[in-house]
C-alpha positions as CSV (number, residue, x, y, z in Angstrom):
1,M,4.9,106.7,-196.0
2,S,2.1,105.7,-198.5
3,N,2.4,102.6,-200.6
4,R,0.4,102.0,-203.6
5,N,0.1,98.3,-202.5
6,D,-1.8,99.3,-199.3
7,S,-4.8,97.1,-198.7
8,P,-8.0,98.9,-199.5
9,A,-9.4,97.3,-196.4
10,D,-6.8,99.4,-194.3
11,P,-9.2,101.1,-191.9
12,S,-6.7,104.1,-191.6
13,K,-7.3,104.8,-195.4
14,A,-11.2,104.7,-195.1
15,I,-13.0,107.7,-196.2
16,P,-16.3,108.5,-194.4
17,F,-19.4,108.0,-196.6
18,S,-20.3,111.6,-195.5
19,I,-17.3,112.8,-197.8
20,T,-18.7,110.8,-200.6
21,I,-22.1,112.6,-200.2
22,K,-20.3,116.0,-199.9
23,V,-18.3,115.4,-203.1
24,R,-21.6,114.2,-204.9
25,D,-23.5,117.3,-203.8
26,N,-20.9,119.9,-204.2
27,C,-18.2,119.0,-206.8
28,L,-18.2,121.5,-209.5
29,C,-16.1,119.0,-211.7
30,L,-18.8,116.3,-211.4
31,H,-21.8,118.6,-211.9
32,S,-20.1,120.5,-214.9
33,Q,-19.2,117.1,-216.5
34,R,-22.8,115.8,-216.1
35,A,-24.3,118.9,-217.4
36,A,-21.8,119.0,-220.4
37,R,-22.8,115.5,-221.3
38,A,-26.5,116.2,-221.0
39,I,-26.2,119.2,-223.3
40,A,-24.1,117.3,-225.8
41,R,-26.7,114.6,-225.9
42,R,-29.4,117.1,-226.7
43,F,-27.5,118.7,-229.5
44,D,-26.4,115.2,-230.7
45,E,-30.0,114.3,-231.0
46,A,-30.8,117.5,-232.8
47,F,-28.0,117.0,-235.4
48,R,-28.8,113.1,-235.8
49,P,-30.6,113.7,-239.2
50,L,-27.5,115.2,-240.6
51,D,-25.2,112.3,-239.2
52,L,-23.3,115.0,-237.3
53,K,-22.3,115.1,-233.5
54,S,-22.4,118.3,-231.4
55,G,-18.4,118.3,-231.3
56,Q,-18.2,118.0,-235.1
57,F,-20.6,121.0,-235.4
58,S,-18.5,122.9,-233.1
59,I,-15.4,122.2,-235.2
60,L,-17.2,123.0,-238.5
61,M,-18.6,126.3,-237.1
62,S,-15.1,127.3,-235.8
63,L,-14.0,127.1,-239.4
64,N,-16.5,129.4,-240.6
65,R,-14.4,132.4,-240.9
66,P,-13.3,134.8,-243.7
67,E,-9.8,133.3,-243.6
68,P,-9.0,129.8,-242.9
69,P,-7.8,129.4,-239.3
70,T,-4.7,127.4,-238.4
71,L,-5.0,124.2,-236.6
72,G,-3.6,125.8,-233.3
73,A,-6.2,128.8,-233.4
74,V,-9.1,126.3,-233.7
75,A,-7.7,124.0,-230.9
76,D,-7.3,127.1,-228.7
77,L,-10.9,128.3,-229.5
78,L,-12.3,124.8,-228.6
79,G,-10.2,124.3,-225.7
80,M,-8.7,121.1,-227.2
81,D,-5.1,120.0,-227.6
82,R,-3.9,119.7,-231.2
83,T,-3.6,116.0,-231.1
84,T,-7.2,115.7,-230.1
85,L,-8.4,118.1,-232.6
86,T,-6.4,116.4,-235.4
87,A,-8.0,113.1,-234.5
88,N,-11.5,114.7,-234.5
89,L,-10.8,116.3,-237.9
90,K,-10.0,113.2,-239.7
91,P,-13.7,111.9,-240.0
92,L,-14.8,115.3,-241.1
93,E,-12.1,115.4,-243.7
94,R,-13.1,112.0,-245.0
95,R,-16.7,113.0,-245.4
96,G,-15.5,115.9,-247.5
97,L,-16.7,118.6,-245.0
98,L,-13.4,120.2,-244.6
99,Q,-9.8,120.3,-246.0
100,V,-6.5,120.7,-244.4
101,S,-3.8,122.6,-246.2
102,P,-0.3,123.9,-245.4
103,D,-0.1,127.7,-244.9
104,E,1.3,129.5,-247.9
105,K,3.8,131.5,-246.0
106,D,4.9,129.0,-243.2
107,R,4.6,125.4,-244.4
108,R,4.8,124.1,-240.9
109,L,1.4,125.5,-240.2
110,R,-1.9,123.7,-241.3
111,R,-4.9,125.8,-242.3
112,L,-8.4,124.5,-242.0
113,S,-11.2,125.4,-244.3
114,L,-14.9,124.4,-245.0
115,T,-15.6,122.7,-248.2
116,E,-18.8,123.4,-250.2
117,A,-20.3,120.2,-248.5
118,G,-19.2,121.6,-245.2
119,R,-20.9,125.0,-245.8
120,D,-24.1,122.9,-246.8
121,I,-24.2,120.9,-243.8
122,L,-23.7,124.0,-241.5
123,H,-26.5,125.7,-243.5
124,D,-28.8,122.8,-242.6
125,A,-27.4,122.5,-239.0
126,V,-27.7,126.1,-237.8
127,P,-31.5,126.1,-237.6
128,L,-31.2,122.9,-235.5
129,W,-28.8,124.5,-233.3
130,E,-30.9,127.6,-233.0
131,W,-33.9,125.6,-231.8
132,T,-32.0,123.4,-229.4
133,Q,-30.0,126.4,-228.0
134,A,-33.3,128.2,-227.3
135,E,-34.9,125.0,-225.9
136,L,-32.0,124.8,-223.5
137,E,-31.9,128.3,-222.5
138,T,-35.7,128.1,-221.7
139,A,-35.2,124.9,-219.7
140,L,-32.4,126.6,-217.7
141,G,-34.7,129.5,-217.0
142,I,-32.1,131.9,-218.4
143,D,-34.4,133.7,-221.0
144,G,-33.7,137.1,-219.5
145,D,-29.9,136.7,-219.0
146,P,-28.1,133.8,-220.9
147,D,-25.1,135.7,-221.1
148,R,-24.6,135.6,-217.4
149,L,-24.1,131.7,-217.5
150,R,-21.9,132.0,-220.5
151,V,-19.7,134.7,-218.6
152,D,-19.5,132.4,-215.5
153,L,-18.4,129.5,-217.6
154,N,-16.0,131.3,-219.7
155,S,-14.3,132.8,-216.5
156,L,-13.3,129.3,-215.5
157,A,-11.9,128.7,-219.0
């Protein structure tokens, strides 16, 4: 029976270094996390003149709809839990880029909408996004079929 207090020096618990190399070279989780961080850093740098992070851009863009979405709908779209989304909304709300309002028919639901300032910053951010997106697609060598990568990634979500 395993015991959490087993000594790390216990030779029966040793994992060969070859397994470490195998995980380093093959782990989809590791490689996707590294790629996601690198991509986010590129977009963060592009949005720096607007004092906006890539995740904030995604949140604001997800609100750019004909009708204000619910918090749950935005959380689902972004693959976030509601608590994390709520925490990420607060700085954007303080900046006056979005507003959170109760749903008119069901007061338990919260609707999210862009403010005029939110629409203005998106207007300025979209050309930066387009340029960075094109740069990344070129760097990935997917000029001919960028949708293939998106389909593959979405199949995992």
